[in-house]
MDTraj code that builds the backbone (N, CA, C; nanometers):
import mdtraj as md
import numpy as np

residues = "MET ALA HIS ILE LEU LEU LEU GLU ASP SER SER SER LEU ARG ARG ILE VAL THR ARG TYR LEU ARG ASP ALA GLY HIS ALA VAL THR ALA PHE ASP ASN GLY THR ALA SER LEU ASP LYS SER VAL LEU ASP GLU VAL ASP VAL LEU LEU THR ASP LEU SER MET PRO GLU THR ASP GLY ARG LYS ALA LEU SER ASN VAL ARG ARG LEU CYS PRO ASP LEU PRO ALA ILE VAL MET THR GLY VAL GLU ARG PHE SER ASP PRO VAL LEU ASP GLN ALA TYR GLY TYR LEU GLN LYS PRO PHE SER GLU GLU ASP LEU LEU ASP MET VAL ASP ALA ALA LEU ILE GLU SER GLY ARG TRP LYS ASP ASP MET GLU SER ASP ILE GLU SER HIS SER ALA ASN HIS PRO HIS THR GLU TYR GLY LEU GLU GLN SER CYS ALA THR ALA PRO VAL PRO PHE CYS GLN PRO LEU ALA PRO VAL SER ARG MET SER ARG LEU LYS ALA PHE VAL ALA ALA LEU PHE SER ARG".split()
xyz = np.array([
    [0.0814, -0.1192, 0.0000],
    [0.0000, 0.0000, 0.0000],
    [0.0860, 0.1259, 0.0000],
    [0.1739, 0.1413, 0.0998],
    [0.2547, 0.2623, 0.1105],
    [0.3985, 0.2255, 0.1422],
    [0.4855, 0.3228, 0.1258],
    [0.6270, 0.3037, 0.1565],
    [0.6576, 0.3864, 0.2809],
    [0.7036, 0.3204, 0.3869],
    [0.7294, 0.3837, 0.5149],
    [0.8797, 0.3923, 0.5391],
    [0.9264, 0.5109, 0.5817],
    [1.0650, 0.5282, 0.6242],
    [1.0665, 0.5167, 0.7755],
    [1.1358, 0.4165, 0.8281],
    [1.1441, 0.3905, 0.9711],
    [1.2829, 0.4265, 1.0210],
    [1.2883, 0.5173, 1.1189],
    [1.4150, 0.5567, 1.1819],
    [1.4068, 0.5160, 1.3289],
    [1.4782, 0.4098, 1.3655],
    [1.4718, 0.3543, 1.5014],
    [1.6050, 0.2908, 1.5341],
    [1.6680, 0.3319, 1.6460],
    [1.7995, 0.2786, 1.6803],
    [1.7942, 0.1422, 1.7478],
    [1.6832, 0.1041, 1.8076],
    [1.6711, -0.0272, 1.8712],
    [1.6445, -0.1333, 1.7645],
    [1.7387, -0.2252, 1.7470],
    [1.7232, -0.3256, 1.6411],
    [1.6011, -0.4141, 1.6651],
    [1.5705, -0.4464, 1.7904],
    [1.4552, -0.5320, 1.8166],
    [1.3245, -0.4601, 1.7832],
    [1.3119, -0.3345, 1.8224],
    [1.1902, -0.2600, 1.7893],
    [1.1819, -0.2332, 1.6396],
    [1.2954, -0.2085, 1.5767],
    [1.2979, -0.1876, 1.4315],
    [1.2441, -0.3108, 1.3593],
    [1.2861, -0.4308, 1.4058],
    [1.2365, -0.5557, 1.3449],
    [1.0870, -0.5741, 1.3679],
    [1.0406, -0.5467, 1.4888],
    [0.8981, -0.5648, 1.5216],
    [0.8113, -0.4691, 1.4404],
    [0.8477, -0.3410, 1.4390],
    [0.7694, -0.2415, 1.3664],
    [0.7710, -0.2724, 1.2166],
    [0.8862, -0.3123, 1.1654],
    [0.8959, -0.3494, 1.0240],
    [0.8024, -0.4668, 0.9929],
    [0.8005, -0.5658, 1.0813],
    [0.7121, -0.6809, 1.0598],
    [0.5655, -0.6388, 1.0606],
    [0.5267, -0.5574, 1.1578],
    [0.3877, -0.5087, 1.1645],
    [0.3485, -0.4377, 1.0349],
    [0.4361, -0.3487, 0.9893],
    [0.4049, -0.2706, 0.8694],
    [0.4014, -0.3581, 0.7442],
    [0.4975, -0.4484, 0.7321],
    [0.4995, -0.5363, 0.6148],
    [0.3820, -0.6327, 0.6147],
    [0.3439, -0.6829, 0.7324],
    [0.2263, -0.7702, 0.7415],
    [0.0997, -0.6974, 0.6988],
    [0.0975, -0.5656, 0.7147],
    [-0.0166, -0.4843, 0.6731],
    [-0.0080, -0.4440, 0.5259],
    [0.0974, -0.4881, 0.4571],
    [0.1099, -0.4617, 0.3141],
    [0.1954, -0.3434, 0.2769],
    [0.2615, -0.2815, 0.3721],
    [0.3451, -0.1652, 0.3436],
    [0.4893, -0.2073, 0.3140],
    [0.5554, -0.1296, 0.2309],
    [0.6994, -0.1457, 0.2099],
    [0.7691, -0.0622, 0.3170],
    [0.8819, -0.1108, 0.3668],
    [0.9523, -0.0409, 0.4745],
    [1.0998, -0.0267, 0.4390],
    [1.1523, 0.0937, 0.4558],
    [1.2957, 0.1191, 0.4500],
    [1.3349, 0.1645, 0.5901],
    [1.4260, 0.0901, 0.6542],
    [1.4597, 0.1170, 0.7944],
    [1.6066, 0.1543, 0.8109],
    [1.6304, 0.2503, 0.9015],
    [1.7651, 0.2939, 0.9358],
    [1.7773, 0.2992, 1.0879],
    [1.8997, 0.2872, 1.1382],
    [1.9201, 0.2866, 1.2837],
    [1.9471, 0.4251, 1.3417],
    [1.9359, 0.5291, 1.2596],
    [1.9449, 0.6667, 1.3090],
    [1.8784, 0.7583, 1.2067],
    [1.8787, 0.8868, 1.2351],
    [1.8042, 0.9803, 1.1513],
    [1.8783, 1.0405, 1.0351],
    [1.9970, 0.9919, 1.0023],
    [2.0748, 1.0548, 0.8943],
    [2.0051, 1.0438, 0.7583],
    [1.9197, 0.9457, 0.7394],
    [1.8472, 0.9330, 0.6124],
    [1.7549, 1.0522, 0.5892],
    [1.7189, 1.1243, 0.6957],
    [1.6319, 1.2414, 0.6816],
    [1.7009, 1.3563, 0.6090],
    [1.8313, 1.3448, 0.5869],
    [1.9064, 1.4466, 0.5132],
    [1.9083, 1.4201, 0.3632],
    [1.8597, 1.3023, 0.3217],
    [1.8650, 1.2603, 0.1816],
    [1.7294, 1.2792, 0.1146],
    [1.7162, 1.3858, 0.0372],
    [1.5878, 1.4164, -0.0279],
    [1.5434, 1.3048, -0.1212],
    [1.6357, 1.2350, -0.1853],
    [1.5972, 1.1262, -0.2754],
    [1.5311, 1.0119, -0.1974],
    [1.5754, 0.9874, -0.0740],
    [1.5110, 0.8862, 0.0107],
    [1.3723, 0.9352, 0.0509],
    [1.3634, 1.0605, 0.0938],
    [1.2361, 1.1163, 0.1388],
    [1.1332, 1.1223, 0.0272],
    [1.1776, 1.1469, -0.0958],
    [1.0852, 1.1540, -0.2091],
    [1.0219, 1.0192, -0.2420],
    [1.0829, 0.9110, -0.1974],
    [1.0338, 0.7767, -0.2276],
    [0.9356, 0.7218, -0.1241],
    [0.9174, 0.7912, -0.0126],
    [0.8345, 0.7367, 0.0947],
    [0.7058, 0.8165, 0.1128],
    [0.6087, 0.7525, 0.1789],
    [0.4782, 0.8135, 0.2030],
    [0.4595, 0.8609, 0.3467],
    [0.5317, 0.7999, 0.4406],
    [0.5228, 0.8367, 0.5825],
    [0.6593, 0.8173, 0.6464],
    [0.6956, 0.9100, 0.7357],
    [0.8151, 0.8953, 0.8181],
    [0.7702, 0.8497, 0.9562],
    [0.8314, 0.7444, 1.0063],
    [0.8071, 0.6934, 1.1411],
    [0.9410, 0.6977, 1.2125],
    [0.9548, 0.7876, 1.3111],
    [1.0862, 0.8089, 1.3721],
    [1.0836, 0.8003, 1.5235],
    [1.1902, 0.7417, 1.5777],
    [1.2128, 0.7435, 1.7217],
    [1.2578, 0.8842, 1.7578],
    [1.2354, 0.9229, 1.8823],
    [1.2771, 1.0551, 1.9269],
    [1.4245, 1.0570, 1.9678],
    [1.4683, 0.9555, 2.0423],
    [1.6058, 0.9510, 2.0931],
    [1.6889, 0.8505, 2.0143],
    [1.7835, 0.9017, 1.9361],
    [1.8716, 0.8176, 1.8547],
    [2.0100, 0.8801, 1.8506],
    [2.1122, 0.7992, 1.8227],
    [2.2466, 0.8555, 1.8074],
    [2.2580, 0.9325, 1.6754],
    [2.3608, 1.0100, 1.6635],
    [2.3913, 1.0905, 1.5453],
    [2.2817, 1.1929, 1.5191],
    [2.1794, 1.1554, 1.4464],
    [2.0696, 1.2468, 1.4166],
    [1.9456, 1.1961, 1.4884],
    [1.8988, 1.2701, 1.5887],
    [1.7829, 1.2247, 1.6663],
    [1.6519, 1.2590, 1.5955],
    [1.5411, 1.2211, 1.6563],
    [1.4099, 1.2417, 1.5960],
    [1.3728, 1.3871, 1.5760],
    [1.4128, 1.4739, 1.6687],
    [1.3850, 1.6169, 1.6532],
    [1.4548, 1.6718, 1.5286],
    [1.5830, 1.6361, 1.5138],
    [1.6592, 1.6836, 1.3979],
    [1.6047, 1.6210, 1.2692],
    [1.5694, 1.4924, 1.2745],
    [1.5126, 1.4254, 1.1569],
    [1.3826, 1.4934, 1.1133],
    [1.2972, 1.5240, 1.2084],
    [1.1706, 1.5901, 1.1772],
    [1.1958, 1.7291, 1.1193],
    [1.2914, 1.8005, 1.1740],
    [1.3275, 1.9319, 1.1222],
    [1.3794, 1.9210, 0.9776],
    [1.4627, 1.8201, 0.9515],
    [1.5134, 1.7977, 0.8153],
    [1.3994, 1.7682, 0.7185],
    [1.3080, 1.6840, 0.7602],
    [1.1950, 1.6460, 0.6743],
    [1.1085, 1.7678, 0.6451],
    [1.0799, 1.8492, 0.7445],
    [0.9981, 1.9690, 0.7233],
    [1.0651, 2.0646, 0.6253],
    [1.1964, 2.0684, 0.6260],
    [1.2708, 2.1560, 0.5340],
    [1.2733, 2.0988, 0.3926],
    [1.2964, 1.9673, 0.3790],
    [1.3143, 1.9047, 0.2478],
    [1.1840, 1.8563, 0.1838],
    [1.0927, 1.8040, 0.2645],
    [0.9647, 1.7497, 0.2149],
    [0.8540, 1.7889, 0.3119],
    [0.8112, 1.9137, 0.3080],
    [0.7181, 1.9641, 0.4092],
    [0.5839, 1.8915, 0.4156],
    [0.5422, 1.8247, 0.3088],
    [0.4127, 1.7572, 0.3080],
    [0.4203, 1.6117, 0.3533],
    [0.5387, 1.5619, 0.3832],
    [0.5532, 1.4222, 0.4255],
    [0.5035, 1.4075, 0.5694],
    [0.3996, 1.3254, 0.5908],
    [0.3531, 1.3068, 0.7287],
    [0.4565, 1.2312, 0.8114],
    [0.4762, 1.2779, 0.9348],
    [0.5750, 1.2167, 1.0237],
    [0.5078, 1.1767, 1.1546],
    [0.5418, 1.0585, 1.2018],
    [0.4913, 1.0063, 1.3281],
    [0.6120, 0.9846, 1.4185],
    [0.6043, 1.0361, 1.5403],
    [0.7134, 1.0258, 1.6371],
    [0.6821, 0.9137, 1.7355],
    [0.7816, 0.8273, 1.7594],
    [0.7706, 0.7202, 1.8596],
    [0.8693, 0.7525, 1.9716],
    [0.8241, 0.7411, 2.0946],
    [0.9151, 0.7667, 2.2054],
    [0.8640, 0.7040, 2.3336],
    [0.9560, 0.6831, 2.4256],
    [0.9213, 0.6274, 2.5549],
    [0.8881, 0.7335, 2.6576],
    [0.9050, 0.8606, 2.6245],
    [0.8755, 0.9677, 2.7193],
    [0.7333, 1.0176, 2.7004],
    [0.6793, 1.0775, 2.8050],
    [0.5447, 1.1323, 2.7963],
    [0.5417, 1.2520, 2.7029],
    [0.4224, 1.2856, 2.6595],
    [0.4060, 1.3998, 2.5697],
    [0.4472, 1.5280, 2.6385],
    [0.5049, 1.6151, 2.5591],
    [0.5441, 1.7463, 2.6094],
    [0.5394, 1.8440, 2.4942],
    [0.5263, 1.9708, 2.5266],
    [0.5171, 2.0733, 2.4239],
    [0.6561, 2.1022, 2.3683],
    [0.6654, 2.1014, 2.2361],
    [0.7912, 2.1275, 2.1686],
    [0.7578, 2.1773, 2.0286],
    [0.8045, 2.2947, 1.9887],
    [0.7687, 2.3504, 1.8582],
    [0.8061, 2.2608, 1.7398],
    [0.9158, 2.1910, 1.7478],
    [0.9563, 2.1017, 1.6381],
    [0.8666, 1.9788, 1.6361],
    [0.8478, 1.9182, 1.7522],
    [0.7662, 1.7968, 1.7579],
    [0.6189, 1.8244, 1.7321],
    [0.5730, 1.9459, 1.7566],
    [0.4341, 1.9821, 1.7282],
    [0.4044, 1.9754, 1.5779],
    [0.5081, 1.9711, 1.4952],
    [0.4890, 1.9616, 1.3505],
    [0.4627, 1.8185, 1.3042],
    [0.4781, 1.7221, 1.3925],
    [0.4557, 1.5818, 1.3569],
    [0.3068, 1.5561, 1.3395],
    [0.2749, 1.4635, 1.2515],
    [0.1351, 1.4245, 1.2338],
    [0.0809, 1.3628, 1.3622],
    [0.1588, 1.2737, 1.4230],
    [0.1112, 1.2052, 1.5418],
    [0.2241, 1.1588, 1.6306],
    [0.1859, 1.0960, 1.7384],
    [0.2777, 1.0587, 1.8444],
    [0.2383, 0.9210, 1.8974],
    [0.3325, 0.8303, 1.9059],
    [0.3093, 0.6979, 1.9646],
    [0.4023, 0.6825, 2.0836],
    [0.3442, 0.6622, 2.2010],
    [0.4256, 0.6419, 2.3203],
    [0.4540, 0.4935, 2.3362],
    [0.5835, 0.4601, 2.3497],
    [0.6253, 0.3213, 2.3671],
    [0.5911, 0.2758, 2.5086],
    [0.5489, 0.1548, 2.5281],
    [0.5188, 0.0564, 2.4245],
    [0.3821, 0.0850, 2.3629],
    [0.3679, 0.0572, 2.2348],
    [0.2410, 0.0762, 2.1656],
    [0.2027, -0.0550, 2.0991],
    [0.0751, -0.0687, 2.0702],
    [0.0262, -0.1926, 2.0089],
    [0.0388, -0.1866, 1.8571],
    [0.0327, -0.3020, 1.7955],
    [0.0328, -0.3100, 1.6495],
    [-0.0847, -0.2306, 1.5936],
    [-0.2001, -0.2444, 1.6558],
    [-0.3190, -0.1745, 1.6087],
    [-0.3021, -0.0226, 1.6170],
    [-0.2446, 0.0261, 1.7283],
    [-0.2210, 0.1705, 1.7412],
    [-0.1271, 0.2205, 1.6321],
    [-0.0219, 0.1441, 1.6050],
    [0.0740, 0.1806, 1.5013],
    [0.0055, 0.1867, 1.3646],
    [-0.0646, 0.0803, 1.3291],
    [-0.1277, 0.0746, 1.1975],
    [-0.2386, 0.1781, 1.1826],
    [-0.3148, 0.2018, 1.2894],
    [-0.4188, 0.3050, 1.2841],
    [-0.3584, 0.4426, 1.2591],
    [-0.2470, 0.4726, 1.3266],
    [-0.1822, 0.6027, 1.3104],
    [-0.1247, 0.6169, 1.1687],
    [-0.0599, 0.5127, 1.1189],
    [-0.0041, 0.5168, 0.9833],
    [-0.1156, 0.5318, 0.8808],
    [-0.2228, 0.4536, 0.8943],
    [-0.3353, 0.4636, 0.8014],
    [-0.3973, 0.6028, 0.8030],
    [-0.4159, 0.6582, 0.9230],
    [-0.4739, 0.7924, 0.9340],
    [-0.3841, 0.8962, 0.8664],
    [-0.2532, 0.8846, 0.8855],
    [-0.1597, 0.9780, 0.8217],
    [-0.1648, 0.9652, 0.6696],
    [-0.1737, 0.8431, 0.6209],
    [-0.1820, 0.8207, 0.4765],
    [-0.3113, 0.8770, 0.4184],
    [-0.4213, 0.8535, 0.4861],
    [-0.5508, 0.9027, 0.4381],
    [-0.5525, 1.0547, 0.4390],
    [-0.5139, 1.1135, 0.5512],
    [-0.5183, 1.2589, 0.5646],
    [-0.4271, 1.3279, 0.4630],
    [-0.3118, 1.2706, 0.4359],
    [-0.2173, 1.3325, 0.3425],
    [-0.2521, 1.3045, 0.1968],
    [-0.3458, 1.2131, 0.1732],
    [-0.3831, 1.1781, 0.0365],
    [-0.2881, 1.0792, -0.0279],
    [-0.1928, 1.0274, 0.0459],
    [-0.0932, 0.9360, -0.0095],
    [-0.1428, 0.7923, -0.0159],
    [-0.2497, 0.7600, 0.0544],
    [-0.3032, 0.6241, 0.0550],
    [-0.4018, 0.6031, -0.0580],
    [-0.4685, 0.7064, -0.1002],
    [-0.5780, 0.6945, -0.1954],
    [-0.5371, 0.6381, -0.3308],
    [-0.4213, 0.6772, -0.3811],
    [-0.3841, 0.6356, -0.5158],
    [-0.3833, 0.4847, -0.5303],
    [-0.3220, 0.4121, -0.4363],
    [-0.3194, 0.2665, -0.4446],
    [-0.4581, 0.2088, -0.4251],
    [-0.5330, 0.2617, -0.3291],
    [-0.6651, 0.2102, -0.2980],
    [-0.7636, 0.2405, -0.4101],
    [-0.7536, 0.3580, -0.4708],
    [-0.8460, 0.3942, -0.5772],
    [-0.8396, 0.2942, -0.6911],
    [-0.7189, 0.2545, -0.7313],
    [-0.7085, 0.1609, -0.8426],
    [-0.7679, 0.0261, -0.8051],
    [-0.7501, -0.0172, -0.6795],
    [-0.8100, -0.1425, -0.6351],
    [-0.9625, -0.1337, -0.6352],
    [-1.0170, -0.0224, -0.5852],
    [-1.1620, -0.0067, -0.5797],
    [-1.2196, 0.0101, -0.7192],
    [-1.1510, 0.0885, -0.8049],
    [-1.1988, 0.1047, -0.9416],
    [-1.1974, -0.0283, -1.0149],
    [-1.0933, -0.1077, -0.9936],
    [-1.0859, -0.2390, -1.0556],
    [-1.1987, -0.3270, -1.0056],
    [-1.2255, -0.3249, -0.8764],
    [-1.3346, -0.4044, -0.8202],
    [-1.4684, -0.3572, -0.8765],
    [-1.4877, -0.2243, -0.8861],
    [-1.6126, -0.1698, -0.9375],
    [-1.6343, -0.2084, -1.0831],
    [-1.5265, -0.2074, -1.1620],
    [-1.5382, -0.2447, -1.3030],
    [-1.5765, -0.3918, -1.3175],
    [-1.5231, -0.4752, -1.2298],
    [-1.5528, -0.6183, -1.2363],
    [-1.6832, -0.6557, -1.1683],
    [-1.7346, -0.5692, -1.0824],
    [-1.8577, -0.5964, -1.0079],
    [-1.9469, -0.4726, -1.0107],
    [-2.0011, -0.4361, -1.1298],
    [-2.0763, -0.3118, -1.1401],
    [-2.2063, -0.3137, -1.0601],
    [-2.2553, -0.4301, -1.0240],
    [-2.3808, -0.4400, -0.9507],
    [-2.3632, -0.4208, -0.7996],
    [-2.2385, -0.4171, -0.7528],
    [-2.2129, -0.4056, -0.6099],
    [-2.2536, -0.2680, -0.5595],
    [-2.3301, -0.2663, -0.4495],
    [-2.3662, -0.1407, -0.3847],
    [-2.2995, -0.1386, -0.2489],
    [-2.2268, -0.0318, -0.2225],
    [-2.1510, -0.0263, -0.0985],
    [-2.2353, 0.0178, 0.0193],
    [-2.3286, 0.1108, 0.0004],
    [-2.4186, 0.1536, 0.1063],
    [-2.3492, 0.1927, 0.2356],
    [-2.2401, 0.2606, 0.2268],
    [-2.1659, 0.2996, 0.3467],
    [-2.1988, 0.4429, 0.3839],
    [-2.2205, 0.4672, 0.5139],
    [-2.2479, 0.6043, 0.5568],
    [-2.1190, 0.6854, 0.5599],
    [-2.1351, 0.8156, 0.5509],
    [-2.0202, 0.9072, 0.5517],
    [-1.9628, 0.9176, 0.6925],
    [-1.8329, 0.9097, 0.7062],
    [-1.7652, 0.9396, 0.8320],
    [-1.6348, 1.0073, 0.7964],
    [-1.5657, 1.0596, 0.8943],
    [-1.4446, 1.1333, 0.8608],
    [-1.3233, 1.0718, 0.9281],
    [-1.2108, 1.0871, 0.8641],
    [-1.0839, 1.0380, 0.9186],
    [-1.0328, 1.1379, 1.0217],
    [-0.9422, 1.0923, 1.1031],
    [-0.8835, 1.1788, 1.2045],
    [-0.7896, 1.2785, 1.1384],
    [-0.8030, 1.4039, 1.1767],
    [-0.7172, 1.5091, 1.1231],
    [-0.5908, 1.5195, 1.2077],
    [-0.4854, 1.5773, 1.1515],
    [-0.3642, 1.5941, 1.2310],
    [-0.3933, 1.6779, 1.3559],
    [-0.3273, 1.6464, 1.4631],
    [-0.3443, 1.7204, 1.5872],
    [-0.2070, 1.7623, 1.6370],
    [-0.2019, 1.8665, 1.7191],
    [-0.0722, 1.9044, 1.7755],
    [-0.0112, 1.7881, 1.8528],
    [0.1193, 1.7906, 1.8655],
    [0.1966, 1.6843, 1.9283],
    [0.1483, 1.6503, 2.0686],
    [0.0977, 1.7464, 2.1414],
    [0.0633, 1.7259, 2.2818],
    [-0.0785, 1.6765, 2.3029],
    [-0.1602, 1.6734, 2.2020],
    [-0.2977, 1.6289, 2.2204],
    [-0.3124, 1.4848, 2.1738],
    [-0.3911, 1.4040, 2.2453],
    [-0.4100, 1.2647, 2.2038],
    [-0.4907, 1.2575, 2.0753],
    [-0.4628, 1.1600, 1.9958],
    [-0.5339, 1.1359, 1.8722],
    [-0.6531, 1.0472, 1.9017],
    [-0.7711, 1.0899, 1.8641],
    [-0.8912, 1.0108, 1.8904],
    [-0.8821, 0.8792, 1.8142],
    [-0.9181, 0.7673, 1.8778],
    [-0.9099, 0.6386, 1.8101],
    [-1.0138, 0.6289, 1.6985],
    [-0.9721, 0.5746, 1.5866],
    [-1.0595, 0.5551, 1.4728],
    [-1.0414, 0.4108, 1.4272],
    [-1.1506, 0.3389, 1.4148],
    [-1.1392, 0.1984, 1.3761],
    [-1.1035, 0.1871, 1.2284],
    [-1.0479, 0.0747, 1.1918],
    [-1.0110, 0.0524, 1.0511],
    [-1.1342, 0.0553, 0.9628],
    [-1.2468, 0.0010, 1.0108],
    [-1.3695, 0.0010, 0.9312],
    [-1.4174, 0.1438, 0.9093],
    [-1.4082, 0.2285, 1.0102],
    [-1.4484, 0.3689, 0.9946],
    [-1.3620, 0.4389, 0.8910],
    [-1.2301, 0.4118, 0.8935],
    [-1.1410, 0.4735, 0.7956],
    [-1.1733, 0.4257, 0.6550],
    [-1.2007, 0.2973, 0.6400],
    [-1.2345, 0.2436, 0.5087],
    [-1.3661, 0.3021, 0.4593],
    [-1.4649, 0.3126, 0.5467],
    [-1.5938, 0.3717, 0.5094],
    [-1.5753, 0.5160, 0.4639],
    [-1.4947, 0.5919, 0.5396],
    [-1.4704, 0.7314, 0.5044],
    [-1.4017, 0.7422, 0.3691],
    [-1.3050, 0.6551, 0.3454],
    [-1.2324, 0.6583, 0.2191],
    [-1.3249, 0.6260, 0.1020],
    [-1.4021, 0.5199, 0.1150],
    [-1.4926, 0.4779, 0.0072],
    [-1.5984, 0.5853, -0.0169],
    [-1.6534, 0.6436, 0.0910],
    [-1.7530, 0.7500, 0.0764],
    [-1.6920, 0.8689, 0.0036],
    [-1.5705, 0.9077, 0.0407],
    [-1.5036, 1.0195, -0.0255],
    [-1.4753, 0.9888, -0.1709],
    [-1.4389, 0.8675, -0.1990],
    [-1.4075, 0.8260, -0.3350],
    [-1.5296, 0.8345, -0.4255],
    [-1.6428, 0.7873, -0.3761],
    [-1.7630, 0.7859, -0.4585],
    [-1.8393, 0.9178, -0.4573],
    [-1.7981, 1.0134, -0.3754],
    [-1.8654, 1.1436, -0.3732],
    [-1.8013, 1.2426, -0.4694],
    [-1.6950, 1.2004, -0.5357],
    [-1.6252, 1.2921, -0.6299],
    [-1.7098, 1.3200, -0.7503],
])
top = md.Topology()
chain = top.add_chain()
for i, resn in enumerate(residues, 1):
    res = top.add_residue(resn, chain, resSeq=i)
    for name in ("N", "CA", "C"):
        top.add_atom(name, md.element.get_by_symbol(name[0]), res)
traj = md.Trajectory(xyz[None], top)
């Protein structure tokens, strides 16, 4: 579905998060620090940045600052073991995951970032259009709902179920 750039210095967490994302159908490029955030060619190839806050060399704050400078529209999600706090750089992130987090929380946040940024629709649209062409009699009958919008770093993100996100996407797609 999407290409995720993962910046995480813990090899065990990097493996777990990569597995979660790949099991959900996403491609993952992973690094053990934030230096990849300086490479615009890497950033141009991804749909979401998922970064740890505390890393050697280039930490999450610096990585997020680099991304905002080089690819301002790239949604970024910050992962950290510390509680939320106000920070002007981190407030620019799409969302925040406090470690430890569940697979569902991770995937919900990534999906919401993809939907809100419009980066998820292109892959899904072709799948839905293909399904519609092959099944013209299918009626979806889904009510309108909305995806979660980006929130400041310090505010919790309201939980949105995967079915609600799919309903919102399909409703938006067919309302064009």
